[in-house]
N, CA, C and O atoms as a GROMACS GRO file, in nm:
protein
  184
    1MET      N    1  -2.110  -1.183   1.824
    1MET     CA    2  -1.996  -1.088   1.743
    1MET      C    3  -2.068  -1.114   1.594
    1MET      O    4  -2.092  -1.234   1.577
    2THR      N    5  -2.096  -1.049   1.509
    2THR     CA    6  -2.065  -1.039   1.360
    2THR      C    7  -2.003  -1.069   1.290
    2THR      O    8  -1.893  -1.017   1.305
    3ARG      N    9  -2.011  -1.164   1.168
    3ARG     CA   10  -1.952  -1.185   1.049
    3ARG      C   11  -2.028  -1.118   0.963
    3ARG      O   12  -2.149  -1.106   0.940
    4THR      N   13  -1.820  -1.035   0.875
    4THR     CA   14  -1.884  -0.991   0.768
    4THR      C   15  -1.738  -0.995   0.616
    4THR      O   16  -1.621  -1.026   0.635
    5GLN      N   17  -1.764  -0.978   0.557
    5GLN     CA   18  -1.685  -1.007   0.407
    5GLN      C   19  -1.655  -0.813   0.388
    5GLN      O   20  -1.736  -0.721   0.393
    6ILE      N   21  -1.509  -0.814   0.368
    6ILE     CA   22  -1.445  -0.675   0.286
    6ILE      C   23  -1.329  -0.692   0.220
    6ILE      O   24  -1.226  -0.755   0.245
    7ARG      N   25  -1.382  -0.591   0.089
    7ARG     CA   26  -1.309  -0.645   0.029
    7ARG      C   27  -1.154  -0.510   0.020
    7ARG      O   28  -1.191  -0.397   0.048
    8PHE      N   29  -0.989  -0.523  -0.016
    8PHE     CA   30  -0.908  -0.425   0.030
    8PHE      C   31  -0.864  -0.456  -0.085
    8PHE      O   32  -0.872  -0.559  -0.152
    9PRO      N   33  -0.830  -0.384  -0.097
    9PRO     CA   34  -0.729  -0.284  -0.278
    9PRO      C   35  -0.558  -0.433  -0.157
    9PRO      O   36  -0.511  -0.458  -0.046
   10ASP      N   37  -0.550  -0.471  -0.311
   10ASP     CA   38  -0.361  -0.592  -0.222
   10ASP      C   39  -0.303  -0.534  -0.133
   10ASP      O   40  -0.285  -0.570  -0.017
   11PRO      N   41  -0.245  -0.368  -0.224
   11PRO     CA   42  -0.183  -0.236  -0.132
   11PRO      C   43  -0.221  -0.287   0.039
   11PRO      O   44  -0.160  -0.337   0.133
   12LEU      N   45  -0.303  -0.258   0.021
   12LEU     CA   46  -0.376  -0.272   0.175
   12LEU      C   47  -0.405  -0.420   0.242
   12LEU      O   48  -0.426  -0.437   0.363
   13TYR      N   49  -0.404  -0.465   0.200
   13TYR     CA   50  -0.407  -0.639   0.261
   13TYR      C   51  -0.310  -0.595   0.263
   13TYR      O   52  -0.315  -0.492   0.332
   14HIS      N   53  -0.191  -0.618   0.216
   14HIS     CA   54  -0.021  -0.685   0.232
   14HIS      C   55   0.009  -0.568   0.341
   14HIS      O   56   0.085  -0.619   0.423
   15ARG      N   57  -0.018  -0.433   0.379
   15ARG     CA   58  -0.021  -0.399   0.462
   15ARG      C   59  -0.047  -0.438   0.617
   15ARG      O   60   0.024  -0.476   0.710
   16LEU      N   61  -0.164  -0.413   0.603
   16LEU     CA   62  -0.260  -0.509   0.707
   16LEU      C   63  -0.238  -0.663   0.807
   16LEU      O   64  -0.230  -0.696   0.926
   17LYS      N   65  -0.236  -0.723   0.678
   17LYS     CA   66  -0.142  -0.919   0.739
   17LYS      C   67   0.038  -0.870   0.775
   17LYS      O   68   0.084  -0.953   0.853
   18LYS      N   69   0.160  -0.742   0.734
   18LYS     CA   70   0.162  -0.684   0.787
   18LYS      C   71   0.206  -0.651   0.920
   18LYS      O   72   0.312  -0.674   0.978
   19ILE      N   73   0.079  -0.580   0.961
   19ILE     CA   74   0.094  -0.542   1.134
   19ILE      C   75   0.048  -0.621   1.227
   19ILE      O   76   0.089  -0.625   1.342
   20ALA      N   77  -0.062  -0.704   1.168
   20ALA     CA   78  -0.111  -0.839   1.244
   20ALA      C   79   0.020  -0.930   1.245
   20ALA      O   80   0.026  -1.017   1.331
   21GLU      N   81   0.088  -0.922   1.188
   21GLU     CA   82   0.206  -1.020   1.180
   21GLU      C   83   0.331  -0.958   1.256
   21GLU      O   84   0.415  -1.025   1.316
   22GLN      N   85   0.330  -0.834   1.244
   22GLN     CA   86   0.430  -0.756   1.384
   22GLN      C   87   0.420  -0.787   1.482
   22GLN      O   88   0.493  -0.852   1.557
   23GLN      N   89   0.280  -0.720   1.495
   23GLN     CA   90   0.171  -0.713   1.674
   23GLN      C   91   0.173  -0.844   1.707
   23GLN      O   92   0.177  -0.852   1.830
   24ASP      N   93   0.173  -0.988   1.636
   24ASP     CA   94   0.083  -1.086   1.650
   24ASP      C   95   0.028  -1.111   1.752
   24ASP      O   96   0.041  -1.164   1.863
   25TRP      N   97  -0.115  -0.998   1.614
   25TRP     CA   98  -0.245  -1.010   1.652
   25TRP      C   99  -0.339  -1.077   1.514
   25TRP      O  100  -0.284  -1.014   1.424
   26SER      N  101  -0.442  -1.160   1.446
   26SER     CA  102  -0.515  -1.196   1.358
   26SER      C  103  -0.535  -1.080   1.361
   26SER      O  104  -0.532  -0.986   1.440
   27LEU      N  105  -0.573  -1.122   1.179
   27LEU     CA  106  -0.594  -0.971   1.052
   27LEU      C  107  -0.724  -0.951   1.110
   27LEU      O  108  -0.751  -0.833   1.127
   28SER      N  109  -0.852  -1.073   1.160
   28SER     CA  110  -0.962  -0.942   1.218
   28SER      C  111  -1.001  -0.866   1.344
   28SER      O  112  -1.090  -0.787   1.376
   29GLU      N  113  -0.837  -0.955   1.433
   29GLU     CA  114  -0.820  -0.829   1.562
   29GLU      C  115  -0.741  -0.657   1.467
   29GLU      O  116  -0.788  -0.560   1.528
   30VAL      N  117  -0.650  -0.610   1.354
   30VAL     CA  118  -0.640  -0.563   1.338
   30VAL      C  119  -0.722  -0.501   1.278
   30VAL      O  120  -0.664  -0.394   1.264
   31MET      N  121  -0.865  -0.487   1.209
   31MET     CA  122  -0.920  -0.441   1.150
   31MET      C  123  -1.013  -0.404   1.223
   31MET      O  124  -1.091  -0.313   1.196
   32ARG      N  125  -1.015  -0.539   1.423
   32ARG     CA  126  -1.175  -0.490   1.464
   32ARG      C  127  -1.041  -0.305   1.591
   32ARG      O  128  -1.099  -0.203   1.628
   33LYS      N  129  -0.957  -0.317   1.605
   33LYS     CA  130  -0.908  -0.206   1.625
   33LYS      C  131  -0.908  -0.104   1.510
   33LYS      O  132  -0.928   0.011   1.548
   34ALA      N  133  -0.902  -0.108   1.468
   34ALA     CA  134  -0.863   0.025   1.332
   34ALA      C  135  -1.078   0.023   1.354
   34ALA      O  136  -1.122   0.085   1.451
   35ALA      N  137  -1.137  -0.019   1.298
   35ALA     CA  138  -1.304  -0.020   1.337
   35ALA      C  139  -1.346   0.115   1.473
   35ALA      O  140  -1.449   0.183   1.478
   36GLU      N  141  -1.239   0.118   1.560
   36GLU     CA  142  -1.281   0.051   1.739
   36GLU      C  143  -1.209   0.281   1.745
   36GLU      O  144  -1.248   0.380   1.806
   37HIS      N  145  -1.128   0.261   1.673
   37HIS     CA  146  -1.089   0.378   1.683
   37HIS      C  147  -1.132   0.490   1.559
   37HIS      O  148  -1.147   0.611   1.579
   38PHE      N  149  -1.147   0.428   1.441
   38PHE     CA  150  -1.216   0.464   1.324
   38PHE      C  151  -1.368   0.541   1.462
   38PHE      O  152  -1.362   0.655   1.509
   39VAL      N  153  -1.448   0.471   1.486
   39VAL     CA  154  -1.554   0.564   1.546
   39VAL      C  155  -1.586   0.662   1.636
   39VAL      O  156  -1.670   0.753   1.639
   40ASN      N  157  -1.476   0.611   1.729
   40ASN     CA  158  -1.435   0.680   1.791
   40ASN      C  159  -1.359   0.805   1.786
   40ASN      O  160  -1.373   0.896   1.868
   41ARG      N  161  -1.292   0.806   1.706
   41ARG     CA  162  -1.316   0.971   1.624
   41ARG      C  163  -1.492   1.047   1.530
   41ARG      O  164  -1.501   1.124   1.434
   42PHE      N  165  -1.580   0.994   1.599
   42PHE     CA  166  -1.691   0.996   1.522
   42PHE      C  167  -1.807   1.026   1.641
   42PHE      O  168  -1.891   0.938   1.663
   43PRO      N  169  -1.810   1.192   1.742
   43PRO     CA  170  -1.919   1.074   1.832
   43PRO      C  171  -2.028   1.039   1.833
   43PRO      O  172  -2.089   1.073   1.731
   44GLU      N  173  -2.135   0.936   1.968
   44GLU     CA  174  -2.262   0.956   1.868
   44GLU      C  175  -2.316   1.050   1.968
   44GLU      O  176  -2.285   1.088   2.081
   45GLU      N  177  -2.470   1.089   1.826
   45GLU     CA  178  -2.518   1.124   1.835
   45GLU      C  179  -2.625   1.167   1.888
   45GLU      O  180  -2.700   1.153   1.791
   46PRO      N  181  -2.714   1.224   2.001
   46PRO     CA  182  -2.843   1.158   2.120
   46PRO      C  183  -2.943   1.134   2.066
   46PRO      O  184  -3.039   1.090   2.129
   0.00000   0.00000   0.00000
């Protein structure tokens, strides 16, 4: 697994943290799920 740093506007960061707390997930897990959801909307090119 690769580690990276991302900067978020404060309101977005707080919303993501709240979602993580509500779902009993880590912030990393929220971001992985969000990234997977995003890339699934764009099929890989041959």
